[in-house]
Every structure is written in C-alpha cells, then in structure tokens.
N, C-alpha and C positions, 0 to 999 in steps of 0.2 A: 595749168594746174588742175583744171577740171579733168582733162584727159588722163593725167597721172593718177588721180584718185580712182577713176573708172578702171584703169589698168590694174591698180593694186587690189581693188575689190574683186575684180575678175580672177586674178591669180589666186587669191585666198579661197574663192568659191571653188575653183578648179582643184586646188589642193585638198579641200575638204571632201569634194566628190571622189577624188582618187583614193583618199584614205578610207572612205566608206566602202568602196568596192574592194580595196585590198585587204580589209579586215576579214578574217575567217569567221564564219558563223559558229556559235558555241555548239559543240556536239551534245546531243541529249544524253543524260545520265539516268541511272536508276532513281536518283532522288527527284527527278522531274516527273516521275510517274505518280498518278493520284492514288495508286495502290501501295505506294511505298510508306507504309506506317505499320506500327505494331498495335495489336489489340490490347488495350490497357486492362489491368485488373479492376473490376467494377465492384466496389464494396457493397455489401447488402445492408441497407439501412432499414428496410422492412421486408418481411417475408414475401416470397413469390409463392403462388399456388401451383403446385407441380402435379401433373397427371402423367402416369407411365402406361404405355400400351403393353398389355399382357397377351402373350401368344400361347396357343395350344398347338401341338404337333403330334403326328403319329409316331415318329421315331427320330433319333438324331441322325443326320447325314454322316456318313462314315468319314467325310473330310473335315468334320468339326474336331478341332484339336483341344479346345477348352473343355474341361471336365467340371461340371457344377459340383459344389460342395454337398448338395443334398442328393439323395437317391441311392445311397448305398454303393455297392461295388460296380453297378452299371448305371448309365444315364437314365433318368426318368423319361416317361412319355405320357401321352394321354389316351385313355381308353374311353371312347364315347364321351370325352370331355372331362373325365376325372383323372387326376394325377395317378400314375401307376408305375409299378416295377414289373419284373418278370419278363414275359414275352408277349407279343401281339396275340398269340393263340392262348396264352395262359396269363393274362394280366392280373396283378395284385394291386388293388386300389389302396393308395397310401395317403390318407388325409394329412399326415405329418408333413408332407412336402408343401402343401398349401399353407399349413400353419407356419412353416419356416419362411415361405415367400412373404407372408403378411408381416412377419417379424423383420424381414429384410427391408420391407417398405417403411416400417416404423424407424429402423435404424437410419435410413436415408432421408427420413422425414418427407417421404412421398405422400401427398395428400390423398391421392386416389388412384386406383387402377382403372384402365379403360379396356373393357372386354368387347371384342368384335362379335357381332351377332348377325347371322344370315336371316334371310326373309322367313318369317314364321309361316306365311301362307303359301309361298312358292317353293320353299326348300325346307320342309318341316323336319326332315332327318338331320340336316345341318343345324337347324335352329335348336333341336333337342340337345345335340352335342355341345353347342355353344352355351345353352342354358345350364347344362350340367357343370360347366366350368364355373359359372357364376354361383351355382348352388354350392359347389365345393368351397368357393371363397366364403360364402355366407355361413357355411357350417364350420369354418375355422374358429377355434376357440377365441382368437384375438381379433376377429374381423371387424368387430364393432369400433375398433380404434382406427380403421382405415376406411375411407369412402370408396365408392366405385361409380362408374358411369358406363354407358354402352355406346358403341360405334356401330351404326347401321351399315352393313356390308352391301353397298349398292351393286346389284348384278344386272347390268343392262340387257344381258342375254335373256335372263328369266323375265324381265319386264318388257321384252320385245322392242327395246330401244336401239336405234342406230344413230350415228352422228353424221352419216353421209348416205347418199343414195335415196331410195324411195321415190315417190312420184314428183317431189319437189326438188330433189337433189340435196336437200338439207337434212336428210335422214328421216327416221320414223320416230315421232314423238310419243311420249308416254300416254297421251290422250287418245292415240290411235286405237287402243284396245281398252274398252270400258272395263273389262274384267281385270286386266292387269293394273289399271289405274286404281280400281277399288282395292285390289290386293295391296298396293303400295300404301294407301291411306290406312288400311286395316293393320298393316305391319306395325305401324307406329302406335296404334291403339293397343295392340298386344304387348308391345315393348313398354308401355306405360305401367305395366304390372311391376316392373323393377323399380319404378319411381315411388312406389308406395313404401319401399324399405327406408328405414330411418337413416341409413348411411349412404343414401344416393346423393351424388355430388350436385350442388347448386352453384350458380354464379349470379351474384346480385339478386338472390332470392328466386331465381328461375332454374328449372331442371336442365342440366347440360346434356346434350346429345350430339354426337359427332356423326356426320354423313361422309363416308369415305368415297373418293372418286366423284365428288359432287359436280365436278366439271363436266361429267358425262350425262348428267340428268337433263336430257333433251326434252323440252316441253314447249308447247305453244305459247305459254306465258308463265315463266318461272316464278315471277312475283305472285301471281294469283295462285299457283300451285302451293307455294310455301304458306301463303295466307290461309288457304284452306286447311293445310296440315296443322297450323297453329290453332285455328279455330276448332278443329276436331278435338285436339288435346285440351284446349282451354275449357271446352264443354265438360270434360272429364275431371277438371280441377287442376290441370298441369299447364303452367306457363313455361314455354320452352326457351332455352338459350341454345341456339343451333350453331354448331361449328361446321363449316364446310371445308373439306380437304381439296386441294388442287395439287396436281402433279409437280414434281421438283423442277427447279430452274426455269420457271415459266412466268411471264408477267401477269399480274392480276387482271389487267384489262383484256387479256385474250378471251376470257369467258365472263366478262362483266355482266352480261345479260342473264347469267345463271347464278349470280351472287348478289348483285345490287338489289336492295329492297327485298332480299330473301333471307340471308343468314345474319347472325349477330357477330360472327367472327370467322376468320379464315386462317388456314395454315398451309404451309408447303410440306409435303412428305418426302422423306428419304434424301435430304440434301447431301449427305455423304456419298450417295450414289451420284458421282459427278458426270455420268453419261458420256464417258470416254473423252472428256475435255481435259487435256493435260494442264491447261492453265488453271482450271478450277482445282485440280489436284495440288499443284505447286503453290498456288496462292489462295488456298481454300479459306482461311480466316477472313482475309480482306474481301474476297469476292462474295462470300456468304454475307459478310457484314453489309456490303453495299446493296446486295440483293434484299436483305431483310429491311434495311432502311428505306428502300424504295417501296417495298410492300407496305410497310407501316404507314408511310405518308399517304399512299394511294388508298389503302383500305380504310384508314381513319377519315379520309375525305369523303368516303361513302357512308360515314356514320357507324362504322363497324370497328372491331378490334382485331389486331394482328397477334397471333400466338406463335412465337418462335418454337421450333421443334428441334431438339438436339439429339445427337447420336454419339455413341462411344466409339464407333468404328464401322467399317464396311469391308467385307472380304468377298471379292468376286469369285475366288477360286474354290470356295466351298460348294457353290452351285455348279460351277464350271471349271474344273481343274486346268483346262487348256486356255482359259481366258488370259489375254495379254493385258487386261486393265490393271492398273496399279491399285492395290488394295491399301486401305488405311491400316498401318501396322501399329498395334498397341505397344506402348512404351512402359517402362517400369513406374514412371511417375504419372501416367495418364495425361500427358501434356495436351494431346489433341482434344480430349474431352473437356479438360479444364478451360482451354481457350474457347471452345465452343460455348461453354456456359457463359463466358463473358460476352461473346457475340450476342447471345440470346438476351442477356440482361440489358445490353445497350439498346435493344430494339423492342422490348416488351411494351404493350399498351397499358392503359391506366388500371385495368383489373389485375395486372401483373401475373398473367397466366403463362405457364410454360408446359410444353409437352416433352416427354422423353420417349424416344423410340429406339430402344425398347427396354422393358424389364428383362425379357428372356427370349429374344429372337436370335437363337444360336445359328439359324440358317444363313445369316449374313454377318454374324459376329458383332451385332450392334448391342448386345445385352449388357446390362449393368449388374445382373445377378452374380453373386459371388461364385468364383471358381477356385479350383485348387491352385491355379497359377497366380492370379492377382488378388485373391482373397476378397476383402470388402472394400478395396480401393475405390471402386466406382460408386458404391453406396456413400462412402465418406465424401467423395468429390461432389456428389449431388447435394448432400446435406450442407456442406460448407459453401457450395456455390450458390445456393438459392435461399438459405435460411440464416437468420441473424444468429450469431454465436454458434 
C-alpha cells in the first residue's frame, strides 16, 4: 500500500511538471508597459503662477509660416531691443506691439514675462539691447498689470569657463580669472536695478532670477559661489529666489554639485526638442510625465522646487529645412499643448510655479503669441490650463 501511494504521488508530480513546461508563456502586450496610460485632465483648484519667456530677434526666419496678428503687413522685429516695423536699415519703432503683447499676457493670465539679459560687464552692447526690450515693456501703457523677471544669459566663453581640459582635466573654473569672477558678481549687482521696479516678480517674498545653462557654471565650489552671490545682493536689500536651468532630458544628479545648496528651484529647458529620440516623440506625454515626476522627487529631496516648463510646439525645419527630425505639428484644438499643461500640473511643486517657453519664439514654433492661423487659442489654453475659472 505504501508503494502504491508513492507511485501515485510521483505520477501526479510528474504530470504537474509536464503541464508546467507545456504551458506557453504569456506574450507581452502594450498593456504591460508602464508607459501605457493617458494623461488625465487635472482640474485647477487654485491658481498656478505662470511665467512666459519673452524673446527678441532681428528678423523672422523665412521658413516661419505663422504670421503674428500684430505688426501690420509684415512681421515685426527688434531694433536694438525695441519692437519695430519697416526694414533693418530703416526700422520704425512701434510701441503698440509691446502694448499688445502685454494685453495678450493679460488675456492668458500670464503673471510675468521673463526677459533674457546678457552680461552687463562683459557684453555691454548685448546688455543694452536686452535692457531696451525691458524698457519697452515698462513703457507700455498697461505694463503695471503684468510683472517681469530677468534671466541671466550665462556665457561661459565670456567668463573663460570650460567644462573639460585645463591643467586638471576638469576644465577651467570661474575662479581661475579674478577679473572674470568679479565681472560675474557685478553683473548681478547691476541687474538688481530691475528689482527696484514695482512689478518685478517675487516668489515667497524673494526676487526671482533665472540663470540659464546653470549646469555649465564650473566653479571650485558652487555652493560658496552662490552663497557669495546671495550675500552681495542681500547687502543691497534683495533676497534672491534663484532658478537654475538644466538642459533637456537629463537627470538632475548629473550636475548635482552645481545645484545642491545653490539654487532655490530648477527646471529643464526645451523638452519638446526630443533630441532625435523617436520614442520620446511618439510617447512624449508619458515620457515627459515620468521625467518630470523623477525630477520633482529628486529636486525636492534637495530642499528645492521643481518648475515644469511647457511648450506649444517645436519645429526643426524652421532652422534646418533638410532636418529629418519629426516636428511637433500644431492641431486645430491645440491638443499637444493642452496635454502638456496637464503633465506640468501633475508635477508642480508647492509654490505652483510654471514656465512657458515661449511667448514669442517663432524660430522653433514654440510661441503662444496669437497668429492669423490659430488666433488666441494658445492664450486661451494657458488661461484655462493654469487658472481657476
């Protein structure tokens, strides 16, 4: 009897083992992928604070197909920083263009424009043109209803910085040239002039300033560099809220030593420029959402805030007609931008800061400025996307 039980059990075990090996494995499906989800509509329960990057340019690229609704029969441009019509040799300054841009910002409920400013001490001609754009904004009849902030255009060439080579192999730091280091500190002292204006943007009571390409600020000790920068401005009566920019689709830890204990917030620039990665193009909402979520978790663990930056589109062929990269095509309903606003809202930090790049960067078709083609659609999507009611 005992042998019979052993035999029966053995047969059952063999049968189970045979069945296990004979069963086919389940083939993976789309539903198994962690990116298989839709971005939900995120209701706005309280307002987000929206800043839009404002660009100046010498002329419209001939490959630009969108025609702005302002500027008369021809597209506007900037002459030494001022909005102009006419030609480059005979510009006609037109303050009405800036007046309309401010009105557009108010329609979209954009809280502030962000104006790029080059080094006052190392590129004075560029700084004057940039300053004239801000002056044009401040001279607009309705500018008091819209705030502004400045973005310091970090130029490592002018500052003598490199990120590789040099005697150490780790590049040339900003401290390597005492004159350039002093110019860097003095740049911010001069930029503080704009902070005296009543409509300069603040975050939690501090004056907001953006440093673009901050990942390239090679220093012997970035924490000490930023501490000195803050101290210099504090002595002048300005407590800073510093936002550092890092290049697109890169992990925050890559340059942690240039941001930790340095900036108050960070953002990634030009996410719609997917860097030739077809997966990013085809699965943009989900991949950007995952990227932003990782950034938010990491940056907040450093005691900082993450600022999502949204774009209405990106067209590679404007700058390079032969480019094979797939551009973001605008649709009649602005679906891409609307989805992007929901990605941003899902990942904003406690101060609820949002960047829009851009208000008027026609060189890559990222603008939300009204055009004859889509009208005020993107202003409307910005307002409904980030503001209550």
